[in-house]
C-alpha positions in Angstrom: 0.2 0.0 -0.1 1.7 3.2 -0.9 1.6 5.7 2.1 0.2 9.7 1.8 3.4 10.7 1.7 5.5 8.3 -0.6 8.3 9.8 -2.9 7.9 13.3 -0.7 11.1 14.3 1.5 10.6 16.2 4.4 12.7 18.4 7.1 11.8 18.2 10.3 13.3 20.5 13.0 13.3 19.6 17.2 12.9 16.0 15.4 14.5 14.2 18.4 11.9 14.4 20.9 7.9 15.2 21.5 5.7 16.6 18.9 8.6 16.5 16.1 10.0 12.5 16.9 6.0 11.6 16.8 5.8 13.4 13.4 9.1 12.4 11.8 7.8 8.5 13.1 4.3 9.2 10.9 6.0 10.3 8.0 7.9 7.6 7.1 5.4 5.1 7.7 3.8 7.3 5.5 6.1 7.0 2.7 8.5 9.9 3.1 12.3 10.6 3.4 12.8 12.6 6.2 16.3 14.9 7.8 15.7 15.8 11.4 17.1 18.4 12.8 18.6 18.3 16.1 20.1 20.3 18.9 23.7 18.1 19.3 25.3 15.1 17.3 24.3 12.9 20.5 20.2 13.0 20.3 20.8 12.9 16.3 22.5 9.7 16.9 20.4 8.3 19.1 17.6 8.6 17.3 18.4 7.5 14.2 19.3 4.6 15.8 16.1 4.4 17.6 14.1 4.7 14.5 16.4 3.0 12.5 15.4 3.9 8.8 18.2 4.4 7.8 17.7 4.2 4.0 14.8 7.2 4.4 16.5 8.9 7.6 19.2 11.5 8.1 19.8 14.1 10.8 21.8 17.3 11.4 23.0 18.9 14.2 22.1 23.0 14.6 21.3 25.3 17.4 18.9 27.9 16.0 19.2 29.9 19.1 23.2 30.4 17.9 22.6 30.5 14.0 19.3 30.9 12.8 20.0 31.3 9.2 19.0 27.8 7.9 20.7 27.6 5.1 23.0 24.2 6.0 19.8 22.6 7.3 18.2 22.7 3.7 21.4 22.3 1.9 21.8 18.4 3.9 18.5 17.9 3.4 19.0 18.5 -0.8 22.3 16.2 0.2 20.6 13.6 1.7 17.6 13.2 -0.5 17.7 15.3 -3.8 14.7 16.9 -3.4 12.2 18.9 -0.8 8.8 18.6 -0.5 7.9 19.1 3.3 9.2 21.9 6.1 8.3 20.5 9.5 9.1 23.7 11.5 8.4 22.5 15.1 11.3 23.0 17.4 10.8 25.6 19.8 12.1 26.9 23.3 10.1 27.5 26.4 10.8 30.8 28.4 8.9 31.2 31.7 10.5 34.3 32.2 8.0 37.3 33.8 7.7 40.6 32.0 9.9 42.4 35.2 12.4 39.6 34.9 12.9 38.6 30.9 15.9 39.8 29.5 17.4 40.8 26.2 19.5 37.9 26.1 16.3 35.6 26.8 14.0 37.3 24.4 16.5 36.8 21.7 17.2 33.7 22.4 13.2 32.7 21.9 12.4 34.7 19.4 16.0 33.0 17.1 14.6 29.6 17.7 10.4 30.0 17.3 10.2 33.0 15.1 13.8 33.8 13.1 14.5 30.1 12.0 11.4 29.6 10.9 11.2 32.3 9.0 14.9 32.0 7.1 14.2 27.6 6.8 10.8 28.6 4.9 12.1 31.2 2.3 15.4 28.5 1.5 12.8 25.9 1.8 10.4 27.5 -0.6 12.8 28.7 -3.6 13.6 24.8 -3.7 10.4 23.6 -3.6 9.4 26.2 -5.8 11.8 25.1 -8.8 10.5 21.8 -8.5 6.5 22.3 -8.7 6.0 23.4 -5.3 5.5 21.9 -1.6 4.1 22.4 1.8 5.6 23.9 5.1 3.8 23.6 8.3 4.5 25.7 11.5 4.2 24.5 14.7 2.9 27.3 16.5 1.0 26.9 20.3 -2.3 27.9 22.0 -0.3 30.3 23.8 0.0 32.3 20.5 -3.7 32.6 21.2 -4.3 33.1 24.9 -1.2 34.5 26.1 0.0 31.3 27.6 0.7 30.4 31.2 1.7 33.4 33.4 5.4 33.9 32.9 5.7 33.4 29.0 5.5 36.6 26.9 8.2 35.8 25.1 6.9 32.2 24.4 3.7 33.5 23.5 4.8 36.6 21.6 7.1 34.4 19.5 4.5 31.7 18.7 1.8 34.5 17.8 4.3 35.9 15.4 4.6 32.6 13.8 0.9 32.6 13.0 1.4 36.0 11.2 4.4 34.8 9.7 2.3 31.7 8.2 -0.4 34.2 6.8 2.2 36.0 5.1 4.4 33.5 3.7 1.0 31.8 2.6 0.3 35.0 0.5 4.2 35.4 -1.0 5.2 32.0 -2.1 1.3 30.7 -3.3 2.9 31.9 -7.3 5.0 29.2 -6.7 3.1 26.2 -5.6 4.0 26.2 -1.9 1.7 26.1 1.1 1.8 27.4 4.1 -0.1 26.3 7.1 0.2 26.1 10.9 -0.8 24.1 13.5 -1.6 25.1 16.8 -1.3 22.6 19.6 -2.1 22.9 23.1 -0.7 20.8 26.2 0.5 18.1 24.5 1.7 14.5 26.5 5.9 15.2 26.1 9.0 14.9 27.9 8.7 18.3 28.3 5.0 18.6 30.1 6.2 16.0 32.1 8.0 17.9 34.5 4.8 20.2 34.9 3.7 20.5 38.6 0.5 18.3 39.4 -1.1 21.8 40.2 -0.3 23.3 36.7 -1.5 20.0 35.3 -5.0 20.0 37.0 -5.1 23.7 35.5 -4.6 23.4 32.6 -6.7 19.7 32.3 -10.1 22.0 34.2 -10.0 24.4 31.1 -9.9 21.8 28.7 -13.5 20.8 27.9 -12.2 17.1 26.4 -10.7 17.0 30.4 -7.0 16.0 29.4 -3.7 16.7 27.4 -3.2 15.5 24.1 -1.3 13.0 22.8 1.8 13.3 19.8 0.2 11.2 17.7 -2.7 13.5 18.0 -0.6 16.2 16.3 0.7 13.6 13.5 -2.6 13.4 11.8 -3.1 17.3 11.3 0.6 17.7 10.3 0.3 14.5 7.7 -2.8 16.1 6.2 -1.2 19.3 5.7 2.1 18.0 4.3 0.0 15.7 2.1 -1.8 16.4 -1.4 -5.1 15.5 0.4 -4.5 19.5 1.2 -4.0 21.4 -1.9 -6.2 23.3 -1.8 -5.3 24.7 2.1 -2.9 27.5 2.6 -2.4 30.3 5.6 -4.8 28.5 7.7 -4.3 27.2 11.5 -5.2 24.3 12.9 -6.1 24.2 16.0 -5.2 20.7 18.1 -6.4 21.6 21.7 -9.4 19.7 22.8 -11.8 22.4 22.9 -9.6 24.6 25.5 -9.4 27.2 22.9 -11.9 28.0 20.2 -11.5 30.4 17.1 
């Protein structure tokens, strides 16, 4: 049986853990070739070994807080599979410094990872995709972009809200090249990051969610597969909320 992404080559940033790891594995199951991006060589090596799809999986270590240009990532993806059809801008950096504690260095670090890198990656990817008939870019934002997030996260909320504005702007600019740009805004998903949250915070967030629980990473992957696939060929500039009803547009 042919997968929904057979023949496509994708880049997934933040692909070694959490939502990014789940998207990577789901894409491979649907027939895609994937280049994952992680912050260090060790995490890349562990992920490649654990997944084991040596012929359809590659990786590159890049710290977007230090280098947000994206050019090396796209070059590596082309070196791996000679084409690029899908970019998943999933890498993200949280911040819990409140408005009166937030330093300029922290602000810039969060924005470099959450907004600046996605822009430059999208620009480089669109150039390649446009030369080959088009493609799909999916930006992973957050419910914080709509609600302001938890107390003490203005840099995170602002950067993720900016990512939604960027999604719409790039959708308009890249449409002529056949490149679609959409976003997914997950709420609280069970990952290694949220596993460390206190029970008090978890209970408060669950109480605000009509479905009464955190989401699972695999509940985000279906949206990513759809937006990356030809099934979404007339979908661009849109944001899909995966949030259990915690925020309703």
